[in-house]
PDB file of N, CA, C and O in Angstrom:
ATOM      1  N   UNK A   1     -12.642 -17.052 -31.466  1.00  0.00           N
ATOM      2  CA  UNK A   1     -11.552 -16.458 -30.915  1.00  0.00           C
ATOM      3  C   UNK A   1     -10.546 -15.739 -31.507  1.00  0.00           C
ATOM      4  O   UNK A   1     -10.126 -16.327 -32.503  1.00  0.00           O
ATOM      5  N   UNK A   2     -10.014 -14.740 -31.296  1.00  0.00           N
ATOM      6  CA  UNK A   2      -8.834 -14.589 -32.238  1.00  0.00           C
ATOM      7  C   UNK A   2      -7.461 -14.835 -31.749  1.00  0.00           C
ATOM      8  O   UNK A   2      -6.391 -14.528 -32.275  1.00  0.00           O
ATOM      9  N   UNK A   3      -7.709 -15.467 -30.611  1.00  0.00           N
ATOM     10  CA  UNK A   3      -6.156 -16.234 -30.085  1.00  0.00           C
ATOM     11  C   UNK A   3      -5.921 -17.495 -30.710  1.00  0.00           C
ATOM     12  O   UNK A   3      -4.894 -18.005 -31.156  1.00  0.00           O
ATOM     13  N   UNK A   4      -7.291 -17.944 -30.629  1.00  0.00           N
ATOM     14  CA  UNK A   4      -7.426 -19.566 -31.161  1.00  0.00           C
ATOM     15  C   UNK A   4      -6.845 -19.528 -32.902  1.00  0.00           C
ATOM     16  O   UNK A   4      -6.144 -20.494 -33.203  1.00  0.00           O
ATOM     17  N   UNK A   5      -7.123 -18.394 -34.117  1.00  0.00           N
ATOM     18  CA  UNK A   5      -6.979 -18.611 -35.421  1.00  0.00           C
ATOM     19  C   UNK A   5      -5.683 -17.653 -35.579  1.00  0.00           C
ATOM     20  O   UNK A   5      -5.429 -17.197 -36.694  1.00  0.00           O
ATOM     21  N   UNK A   6      -5.013 -17.403 -34.670  1.00  0.00           N
ATOM     22  CA  UNK A   6      -3.354 -17.084 -34.170  1.00  0.00           C
ATOM     23  C   UNK A   6      -2.493 -16.477 -33.292  1.00  0.00           C
ATOM     24  O   UNK A   6      -3.087 -16.005 -32.323  1.00  0.00           O
ATOM     25  N   UNK A   7      -1.495 -16.347 -33.286  1.00  0.00           N
ATOM     26  CA  UNK A   7      -0.733 -16.101 -31.993  1.00  0.00           C
ATOM     27  C   UNK A   7      -1.177 -14.973 -31.361  1.00  0.00           C
ATOM     28  O   UNK A   7      -1.924 -14.119 -31.839  1.00  0.00           O
ATOM     29  N   UNK A   8      -0.558 -15.008 -29.972  1.00  0.00           N
ATOM     30  CA  UNK A   8      -1.047 -13.991 -28.967  1.00  0.00           C
ATOM     31  C   UNK A   8      -0.450 -12.446 -29.160  1.00  0.00           C
ATOM     32  O   UNK A   8      -0.759 -11.455 -28.499  1.00  0.00           O
ATOM     33  N   UNK A   9       0.595 -12.546 -30.374  1.00  0.00           N
ATOM     34  CA  UNK A   9       1.262 -10.989 -30.947  1.00  0.00           C
ATOM     35  C   UNK A   9       0.312 -10.731 -31.518  1.00  0.00           C
ATOM     36  O   UNK A   9       0.125  -9.515 -31.463  1.00  0.00           O
ATOM     37  N   UNK A  10      -0.755 -11.455 -32.304  1.00  0.00           N
ATOM     38  CA  UNK A  10      -1.370 -10.713 -33.611  1.00  0.00           C
ATOM     39  C   UNK A  10      -2.499  -9.990 -32.412  1.00  0.00           C
ATOM     40  O   UNK A  10      -2.846  -8.843 -32.691  1.00  0.00           O
ATOM     41  N   UNK A  11      -2.983 -10.496 -31.324  1.00  0.00           N
ATOM     42  CA  UNK A  11      -3.830 -10.416 -30.591  1.00  0.00           C
ATOM     43  C   UNK A  11      -3.580  -8.373 -29.952  1.00  0.00           C
ATOM     44  O   UNK A  11      -4.222  -7.335 -30.115  1.00  0.00           O
ATOM     45  N   UNK A  12      -2.190  -8.791 -29.171  1.00  0.00           N
ATOM     46  CA  UNK A  12      -1.781  -7.484 -28.539  1.00  0.00           C
ATOM     47  C   UNK A  12      -0.617  -6.682 -28.987  1.00  0.00           C
ATOM     48  O   UNK A  12      -0.236  -5.699 -28.351  1.00  0.00           O
ATOM     49  N   UNK A  13      -0.152  -7.020 -29.878  1.00  0.00           N
ATOM     50  CA  UNK A  13       0.513  -6.228 -30.823  1.00  0.00           C
ATOM     51  C   UNK A  13       0.094  -5.501 -32.145  1.00  0.00           C
ATOM     52  O   UNK A  13       0.776  -4.775 -32.869  1.00  0.00           O
ATOM     53  N   UNK A  14      -1.005  -5.831 -32.246  1.00  0.00           N
ATOM     54  CA  UNK A  14      -1.085  -5.342 -33.923  1.00  0.00           C
ATOM     55  C   UNK A  14      -0.984  -4.075 -34.051  1.00  0.00           C
ATOM     56  O   UNK A  14      -1.518  -3.298 -33.260  1.00  0.00           O
ATOM     57  N   UNK A  15      -0.111  -3.609 -35.322  1.00  0.00           N
ATOM     58  CA  UNK A  15       0.046  -2.135 -36.002  1.00  0.00           C
ATOM     59  C   UNK A  15       0.795  -1.701 -35.346  1.00  0.00           C
ATOM     60  O   UNK A  15       0.478  -0.514 -35.268  1.00  0.00           O
ATOM     61  N   UNK A  16       1.888  -1.911 -34.607  1.00  0.00           N
ATOM     62  CA  UNK A  16       2.561  -0.740 -34.133  1.00  0.00           C
ATOM     63  C   UNK A  16       3.847  -0.969 -32.564  1.00  0.00           C
ATOM     64  O   UNK A  16       4.161  -2.037 -32.039  1.00  0.00           O
ATOM     65  N   UNK A  17       4.314   0.406 -32.197  1.00  0.00           N
ATOM     66  CA  UNK A  17       4.719  -0.095 -30.963  1.00  0.00           C
ATOM     67  C   UNK A  17       4.233  -0.225 -29.850  1.00  0.00           C
ATOM     68  O   UNK A  17       3.026  -0.442 -29.743  1.00  0.00           O
ATOM     69  N   UNK A  18       5.097  -0.119 -28.682  1.00  0.00           N
ATOM     70  CA  UNK A  18       4.598   0.284 -27.455  1.00  0.00           C
ATOM     71  C   UNK A  18       4.542   1.908 -26.962  1.00  0.00           C
ATOM     72  O   UNK A  18       5.252   2.770 -27.481  1.00  0.00           O
ATOM     73  N   UNK A  19       3.540   2.185 -25.831  1.00  0.00           N
ATOM     74  CA  UNK A  19       3.441   2.991 -25.380  1.00  0.00           C
ATOM     75  C   UNK A  19       3.561   2.884 -23.807  1.00  0.00           C
ATOM     76  O   UNK A  19       2.751   2.147 -23.243  1.00  0.00           O
ATOM     77  N   UNK A  20       4.480   3.541 -23.067  1.00  0.00           N
ATOM     78  CA  UNK A  20       5.996   4.127 -23.299  1.00  0.00           C
ATOM     79  C   UNK A  20       6.824   2.935 -23.071  1.00  0.00           C
ATOM     80  O   UNK A  20       6.586   1.899 -22.449  1.00  0.00           O
ATOM     81  N   UNK A  21       7.773   3.302 -23.673  1.00  0.00           N
ATOM     82  CA  UNK A  21       8.935   2.699 -24.109  1.00  0.00           C
ATOM     83  C   UNK A  21       9.306   1.863 -23.010  1.00  0.00           C
ATOM     84  O   UNK A  21       9.831   2.478 -22.081  1.00  0.00           O
ATOM     85  N   UNK A  22       9.150   0.364 -22.827  1.00  0.00           N
ATOM     86  CA  UNK A  22       9.442  -0.722 -21.846  1.00  0.00           C
ATOM     87  C   UNK A  22      10.876  -0.892 -21.795  1.00  0.00           C
ATOM     88  O   UNK A  22      11.353  -1.329 -20.748  1.00  0.00           O
ATOM     89  N   UNK A  23      11.857  -0.534 -23.048  1.00  0.00           N
ATOM     90  CA  UNK A  23      13.193  -0.673 -22.615  1.00  0.00           C
ATOM     91  C   UNK A  23      13.863   0.389 -21.785  1.00  0.00           C
ATOM     92  O   UNK A  23      14.540   0.330 -20.759  1.00  0.00           O
ATOM     93  N   UNK A  24      13.308   1.760 -22.850  1.00  0.00           N
ATOM     94  CA  UNK A  24      13.964   2.987 -21.769  1.00  0.00           C
ATOM     95  C   UNK A  24      13.550   2.628 -20.744  1.00  0.00           C
ATOM     96  O   UNK A  24      14.555   2.512 -20.043  1.00  0.00           O
ATOM     97  N   UNK A  25      12.356   2.259 -19.936  1.00  0.00           N
ATOM     98  CA  UNK A  25      12.122   2.609 -18.607  1.00  0.00           C
ATOM     99  C   UNK A  25      12.621   1.318 -17.793  1.00  0.00           C
ATOM    100  O   UNK A  25      12.864   1.554 -16.609  1.00  0.00           O
ATOM    101  N   UNK A  26      12.854  -0.269 -18.302  1.00  0.00           N
ATOM    102  CA  UNK A  26      13.829  -0.275 -17.822  1.00  0.00           C
ATOM    103  C   UNK A  26      14.821  -0.176 -17.611  1.00  0.00           C
ATOM    104  O   UNK A  26      15.154  -0.739 -16.569  1.00  0.00           O
ATOM    105  N   UNK A  27      15.873   0.513 -18.337  1.00  0.00           N
ATOM    106  CA  UNK A  27      17.708   0.905 -18.145  1.00  0.00           C
ATOM    107  C   UNK A  27      17.570   2.478 -17.508  1.00  0.00           C
ATOM    108  O   UNK A  27      18.567   2.995 -17.003  1.00  0.00           O
ATOM    109  N   UNK A  28      16.186   3.256 -17.565  1.00  0.00           N
ATOM    110  CA  UNK A  28      16.170   3.980 -16.528  1.00  0.00           C
ATOM    111  C   UNK A  28      16.230   3.631 -14.958  1.00  0.00           C
ATOM    112  O   UNK A  28      16.970   3.966 -14.033  1.00  0.00           O
ATOM    113  N   UNK A  29      14.804   2.581 -15.128  1.00  0.00           N
ATOM    114  CA  UNK A  29      14.759   2.250 -13.637  1.00  0.00           C
ATOM    115  C   UNK A  29      15.729   1.279 -13.002  1.00  0.00           C
ATOM    116  O   UNK A  29      15.802   1.137 -11.781  1.00  0.00           O
ATOM    117  N   UNK A  30      16.453   0.633 -13.848  1.00  0.00           N
ATOM    118  CA  UNK A  30      17.917  -0.121 -13.506  1.00  0.00           C
ATOM    119  C   UNK A  30      19.328   0.302 -12.735  1.00  0.00           C
ATOM    120  O   UNK A  30      20.060  -0.164 -11.861  1.00  0.00           O
ATOM    121  N   UNK A  31      19.241   1.757 -13.803  1.00  0.00           N
ATOM    122  CA  UNK A  31      20.688   2.347 -13.632  1.00  0.00           C
ATOM    123  C   UNK A  31      20.504   3.138 -12.880  1.00  0.00           C
ATOM    124  O   UNK A  31      21.189   3.018 -11.865  1.00  0.00           O
ATOM    125  N   UNK A  32      19.675   4.170 -12.917  1.00  0.00           N
ATOM    126  CA  UNK A  32      19.580   5.578 -11.989  1.00  0.00           C
ATOM    127  C   UNK A  32      19.623   5.284 -10.575  1.00  0.00           C
ATOM    128  O   UNK A  32      20.074   6.233  -9.933  1.00  0.00           O
ATOM    129  N   UNK A  33      19.274   4.190  -9.816  1.00  0.00           N
ATOM    130  CA  UNK A  33      19.309   4.198  -8.477  1.00  0.00           C
ATOM    131  C   UNK A  33      20.900   3.802  -8.347  1.00  0.00           C
ATOM    132  O   UNK A  33      21.640   4.020  -7.388  1.00  0.00           O
ATOM    133  N   UNK A  34      21.111   3.362  -9.194  1.00  0.00           N
ATOM    134  CA  UNK A  34      23.000   2.774  -8.971  1.00  0.00           C
ATOM    135  C   UNK A  34      23.732   4.116  -9.254  1.00  0.00           C
ATOM    136  O   UNK A  34      24.906   4.139  -8.883  1.00  0.00           O
ATOM    137  N   UNK A  35      23.294   5.123  -9.785  1.00  0.00           N
ATOM    138  CA  UNK A  35      24.165   6.755  -9.756  1.00  0.00           C
ATOM    139  C   UNK A  35      24.466   6.783  -8.147  1.00  0.00           C
ATOM    140  O   UNK A  35      25.527   6.994  -7.558  1.00  0.00           O
ATOM    141  N   UNK A  36      23.170   6.497  -7.648  1.00  0.00           N
ATOM    142  CA  UNK A  36      23.547   7.166  -5.794  1.00  0.00           C
ATOM    143  C   UNK A  36      23.831   5.778  -5.068  1.00  0.00           C
ATOM    144  O   UNK A  36      23.639   5.761  -3.852  1.00  0.00           O
ATOM    145  N   UNK A  37      24.264   4.627  -5.683  1.00  0.00           N
ATOM    146  CA  UNK A  37      24.682   3.470  -4.880  1.00  0.00           C
ATOM    147  C   UNK A  37      26.675   3.894  -5.201  1.00  0.00           C
ATOM    148  O   UNK A  37      27.588   3.932  -4.376  1.00  0.00           O
ATOM    149  N   UNK A  38      26.695   4.069  -6.264  1.00  0.00           N
ATOM    150  CA  UNK A  38      28.225   4.298  -7.234  1.00  0.00           C
ATOM    151  C   UNK A  38      28.336   5.586  -7.370  1.00  0.00           C
ATOM    152  O   UNK A  38      28.882   5.620  -8.473  1.00  0.00           O
ATOM    153  N   UNK A  39      28.192   6.887  -6.989  1.00  0.00           N
ATOM    154  CA  UNK A  39      28.304   7.607  -7.290  1.00  0.00           C
ATOM    155  C   UNK A  39      29.735   8.279  -7.751  1.00  0.00           C
ATOM    156  O   UNK A  39      29.744   9.484  -8.006  1.00  0.00           O
ATOM    157  N   UNK A  40      30.890   7.543  -7.853  1.00  0.00           N
ATOM    158  CA  UNK A  40      32.148   7.715  -8.497  1.00  0.00           C
ATOM    159  C   UNK A  40      31.857   7.243  -9.974  1.00  0.00           C
ATOM    160  O   UNK A  40      32.720   7.723 -10.709  1.00  0.00           O
ATOM    161  N   UNK A  41      31.171   6.662 -10.503  1.00  0.00           N
ATOM    162  CA  UNK A  41      30.637   5.985 -11.750  1.00  0.00           C
ATOM    163  C   UNK A  41      29.238   7.007 -12.019  1.00  0.00           C
ATOM    164  O   UNK A  41      28.520   6.496 -12.878  1.00  0.00           O
ATOM    165  N   UNK A  42      28.896   7.827 -11.688  1.00  0.00           N
ATOM    166  CA  UNK A  42      27.654   8.527 -11.923  1.00  0.00           C
ATOM    167  C   UNK A  42      27.537   9.252 -13.624  1.00  0.00           C
ATOM    168  O   UNK A  42      26.491   9.864 -13.842  1.00  0.00           O
ATOM    169  N   UNK A  43      28.469   9.189 -14.659  1.00  0.00           N
ATOM    170  CA  UNK A  43      28.613   9.684 -15.165  1.00  0.00           C
ATOM    171  C   UNK A  43      28.762   8.185 -16.548  1.00  0.00           C
ATOM    172  O   UNK A  43      28.740   8.407 -17.759  1.00  0.00           O
ATOM    173  N   UNK A  44      28.832   7.493 -16.240  1.00  0.00           N
ATOM    174  CA  UNK A  44      29.112   6.029 -16.998  1.00  0.00           C
ATOM    175  C   UNK A  44      27.454   5.515 -17.000  1.00  0.00           C
ATOM    176  O   UNK A  44      26.868   5.478 -18.082  1.00  0.00           O
ATOM    177  N   UNK A  45      26.802   5.158 -15.847  1.00  0.00           N
ATOM    178  CA  UNK A  45      26.005   5.116 -14.972  1.00  0.00           C
ATOM    179  C   UNK A  45      24.588   5.946 -15.677  1.00  0.00           C
ATOM    180  O   UNK A  45      23.481   5.407 -15.655  1.00  0.00           O
ATOM    181  N   UNK A  46      24.759   6.969 -16.134  1.00  0.00           N
ATOM    182  CA  UNK A  46      23.517   7.943 -16.970  1.00  0.00           C
ATOM    183  C   UNK A  46      24.237   7.526 -17.986  1.00  0.00           C
ATOM    184  O   UNK A  46      23.437   6.724 -18.468  1.00  0.00           O
ATOM    185  N   UNK A  47      24.874   7.496 -18.453  1.00  0.00           N
ATOM    186  CA  UNK A  47      25.144   7.533 -20.010  1.00  0.00           C
ATOM    187  C   UNK A  47      24.368   6.164 -20.718  1.00  0.00           C
ATOM    188  O   UNK A  47      23.810   6.213 -21.815  1.00  0.00           O
ATOM    189  N   UNK A  48      24.430   5.269 -20.089  1.00  0.00           N
ATOM    190  CA  UNK A  48      24.104   3.615 -20.927  1.00  0.00           C
ATOM    191  C   UNK A  48      22.353   4.201 -20.856  1.00  0.00           C
ATOM    192  O   UNK A  48      21.812   4.405 -21.943  1.00  0.00           O
ATOM    193  N   UNK A  49      21.820   4.362 -20.009  1.00  0.00           N
ATOM    194  CA  UNK A  49      20.128   4.688 -20.306  1.00  0.00           C
ATOM    195  C   UNK A  49      19.664   5.477 -21.346  1.00  0.00           C
ATOM    196  O   UNK A  49      18.706   5.188 -22.064  1.00  0.00           O
ATOM    197  N   UNK A  50      20.610   6.860 -21.454  1.00  0.00           N
ATOM    198  CA  UNK A  50      20.023   7.680 -22.410  1.00  0.00           C
ATOM    199  C   UNK A  50      20.736   7.209 -24.067  1.00  0.00           C
ATOM    200  O   UNK A  50      20.181   7.676 -25.061  1.00  0.00           O
ATOM    201  N   UNK A  51      21.911   6.318 -24.237  1.00  0.00           N
ATOM    202  CA  UNK A  51      22.233   5.555 -25.319  1.00  0.00           C
ATOM    203  C   UNK A  51      20.960   4.369 -25.713  1.00  0.00           C
ATOM    204  O   UNK A  51      20.682   4.329 -26.912  1.00  0.00           O
ATOM    205  N   UNK A  52      20.422   3.708 -25.078  1.00  0.00           N
ATOM    206  CA  UNK A  52      19.215   2.882 -24.859  1.00  0.00           C
ATOM    207  C   UNK A  52      18.028   3.416 -25.580  1.00  0.00           C
ATOM    208  O   UNK A  52      17.378   2.787 -26.415  1.00  0.00           O
ATOM    209  N   UNK A  53      17.758   4.901 -25.095  1.00  0.00           N
ATOM    210  CA  UNK A  53      16.727   6.228 -25.100  1.00  0.00           C
ATOM    211  C   UNK A  53      16.617   6.502 -26.656  1.00  0.00           C
ATOM    212  O   UNK A  53      15.640   6.513 -27.405  1.00  0.00           O
ATOM    213  N   UNK A  54      18.362   6.784 -26.939  1.00  0.00           N
ATOM    214  CA  UNK A  54      18.244   7.365 -28.414  1.00  0.00           C
ATOM    215  C   UNK A  54      18.286   6.258 -29.680  1.00  0.00           C
ATOM    216  O   UNK A  54      17.941   6.375 -30.856  1.00  0.00           O
ATOM    217  N   UNK A  55      18.897   5.060 -28.878  1.00  0.00           N
ATOM    218  CA  UNK A  55      18.982   4.648 -29.989  1.00  0.00           C
ATOM    219  C   UNK A  55      17.159   3.621 -30.556  1.00  0.00           C
ATOM    220  O   UNK A  55      16.777   3.348 -31.693  1.00  0.00           O
ATOM    221  N   UNK A  56      16.624   3.390 -29.488  1.00  0.00           N
ATOM    222  CA  UNK A  56      15.211   3.014 -29.558  1.00  0.00           C
ATOM    223  C   UNK A  56      14.388   4.401 -30.395  1.00  0.00           C
ATOM    224  O   UNK A  56      13.311   4.120 -30.921  1.00  0.00           O
ATOM    225  N   UNK A  57      14.943   6.021 -30.525  1.00  0.00           N
ATOM    226  CA  UNK A  57      14.358   6.444 -31.217  1.00  0.00           C
ATOM    227  C   UNK A  57      14.326   6.048 -32.547  1.00  0.00           C
ATOM    228  O   UNK A  57      13.516   5.672 -33.394  1.00  0.00           O
ATOM    229  N   UNK A  58      16.280   6.419 -32.327  1.00  0.00           N
ATOM    230  CA  UNK A  58      16.979   6.233 -33.763  1.00  0.00           C
ATOM    231  C   UNK A  58      16.340   4.745 -35.049  1.00  0.00           C
ATOM    232  O   UNK A  58      16.133   4.721 -36.263  1.00  0.00           O
ATOM    233  N   UNK A  59      16.263   4.023 -34.266  1.00  0.00           N
ATOM    234  CA  UNK A  59      16.245   2.751 -34.714  1.00  0.00           C
ATOM    235  C   UNK A  59      14.616   2.438 -34.953  1.00  0.00           C
ATOM    236  O   UNK A  59      14.145   1.329 -35.203  1.00  0.00           O
ATOM    237  N   UNK A  60      13.793   3.830 -34.799  1.00  0.00           N
ATOM    238  CA  UNK A  60      12.214   3.798 -35.029  1.00  0.00           C
ATOM    239  C   UNK A  60      11.397   2.749 -34.915  1.00  0.00           C
ATOM    240  O   UNK A  60      10.651   2.082 -35.631  1.00  0.00           O
ATOM    241  N   UNK A  61      11.840   2.808 -33.536  1.00  0.00           N
ATOM    242  CA  UNK A  61      11.067   1.830 -32.412  1.00  0.00           C
ATOM    243  C   UNK A  61       9.966   2.227 -31.685  1.00  0.00           C
ATOM    244  O   UNK A  61       8.953   1.638 -31.306  1.00  0.00           O
ATOM    245  N   UNK A  62      10.450   3.534 -31.553  1.00  0.00           N
ATOM    246  CA  UNK A  62       9.392   4.376 -30.528  1.00  0.00           C
ATOM    247  C   UNK A  62       9.774   5.958 -30.891  1.00  0.00           C
ATOM    248  O   UNK A  62      10.834   6.357 -31.374  1.00  0.00           O
ATOM    249  N   UNK A  63       8.474   6.827 -30.477  1.00  0.00           N
ATOM    250  CA  UNK A  63       8.903   8.565 -30.382  1.00  0.00           C
ATOM    251  C   UNK A  63       9.306   8.781 -29.502  1.00  0.00           C
ATOM    252  O   UNK A  63       9.637   7.920 -28.687  1.00  0.00           O
ATOM    253  N   UNK A  64       9.433  10.059 -29.331  1.00  0.00           N
ATOM    254  CA  UNK A  64      10.381  10.757 -28.557  1.00  0.00           C
ATOM    255  C   UNK A  64       9.410  10.624 -27.289  1.00  0.00           C
ATOM    256  O   UNK A  64       9.761  10.549 -26.111  1.00  0.00           O
ATOM    257  N   UNK A  65       8.005  10.611 -27.844  1.00  0.00           N
ATOM    258  CA  UNK A  65       6.696  11.342 -26.831  1.00  0.00           C
ATOM    259  C   UNK A  65       7.146   9.673 -25.984  1.00  0.00           C
ATOM    260  O   UNK A  65       7.362   9.836 -24.783  1.00  0.00           O
ATOM    261  N   UNK A  66       7.291   8.245 -26.453  1.00  0.00           N
ATOM    262  CA  UNK A  66       6.823   7.142 -25.698  1.00  0.00           C
ATOM    263  C   UNK A  66       8.737   6.896 -24.853  1.00  0.00           C
ATOM    264  O   UNK A  66       8.913   6.141 -23.897  1.00  0.00           O
ATOM    265  N   UNK A  67       9.365   7.347 -25.213  1.00  0.00           N
ATOM    266  CA  UNK A  67      10.678   7.653 -24.784  1.00  0.00           C
ATOM    267  C   UNK A  67      10.544   8.760 -23.380  1.00  0.00           C
ATOM    268  O   UNK A  67      10.492   8.417 -22.199  1.00  0.00           O
ATOM    269  N   UNK A  68      10.523   9.640 -23.726  1.00  0.00           N
ATOM    270  CA  UNK A  68      10.117  10.547 -22.397  1.00  0.00           C
ATOM    271  C   UNK A  68       9.133  10.192 -21.625  1.00  0.00           C
ATOM    272  O   UNK A  68       9.186  10.408 -20.414  1.00  0.00           O
ATOM    273  N   UNK A  69       8.027   9.560 -22.236  1.00  0.00           N
ATOM    274  CA  UNK A  69       7.193   9.122 -20.796  1.00  0.00           C
ATOM    275  C   UNK A  69       7.840   8.033 -20.103  1.00  0.00           C
ATOM    276  O   UNK A  69       8.118   7.988 -18.904  1.00  0.00           O
ATOM    277  N   UNK A  70       8.075   7.050 -21.104  1.00  0.00           N
ATOM    278  CA  UNK A  70       9.129   6.082 -19.650  1.00  0.00           C
ATOM    279  C   UNK A  70       9.990   6.588 -18.675  1.00  0.00           C
ATOM    280  O   UNK A  70       9.902   6.162 -17.523  1.00  0.00           O
ATOM    281  N   UNK A  71      10.947   7.579 -19.029  1.00  0.00           N
ATOM    282  CA  UNK A  71      11.659   8.675 -18.185  1.00  0.00           C
ATOM    283  C   UNK A  71      10.806   9.293 -16.880  1.00  0.00           C
ATOM    284  O   UNK A  71      11.182   9.429 -15.716  1.00  0.00           O
ATOM    285  N   UNK A  72       9.775   9.554 -17.378  1.00  0.00           N
ATOM    286  CA  UNK A  72       8.612  10.022 -16.898  1.00  0.00           C
ATOM    287  C   UNK A  72       7.921   9.029 -15.794  1.00  0.00           C
ATOM    288  O   UNK A  72       7.394   9.517 -14.794  1.00  0.00           O
ATOM    289  N   UNK A  73       7.933   8.339 -15.903  1.00  0.00           N
ATOM    290  CA  UNK A  73       7.271   7.557 -14.765  1.00  0.00           C
ATOM    291  C   UNK A  73       8.082   6.384 -14.030  1.00  0.00           C
ATOM    292  O   UNK A  73       7.620   5.703 -13.115  1.00  0.00           O
ATOM    293  N   UNK A  74       9.894   6.208 -14.805  1.00  0.00           N
ATOM    294  CA  UNK A  74      10.372   5.958 -14.093  1.00  0.00           C
ATOM    295  C   UNK A  74      11.255   6.926 -12.757  1.00  0.00           C
ATOM    296  O   UNK A  74      11.660   6.488 -11.681  1.00  0.00           O
ATOM    297  N   UNK A  75      11.346   8.230 -13.254  1.00  0.00           N
ATOM    298  CA  UNK A  75      11.593   9.450 -12.574  1.00  0.00           C
ATOM    299  C   UNK A  75      11.063   9.778 -11.148  1.00  0.00           C
ATOM    300  O   UNK A  75      11.666   9.894 -10.081  1.00  0.00           O
ATOM    301  N   UNK A  76       9.550   9.906 -11.514  1.00  0.00           N
ATOM    302  CA  UNK A  76       8.518  10.595 -10.878  1.00  0.00           C
ATOM    303  C   UNK A  76       8.476   9.167  -9.498  1.00  0.00           C
ATOM    304  O   UNK A  76       7.674   9.233  -8.567  1.00  0.00           O
TER     305      UNK A  76
END
């Protein structure tokens, strides 16, 4: 069995990144509902998840499609 020979990350995360982006999905899911709770701060609450999404693409951890899929899943 592969889990006995190596760690669990070898079995699940072989060769790349995740689709969709979990970081982007988490921050959009956390902060977009807060836009409705705190409408006065809508610009700052929307800025943070977009910054995270761009940072994940810029660091080459995800493609635009992975980040976009996370946003669609959270917003849908």
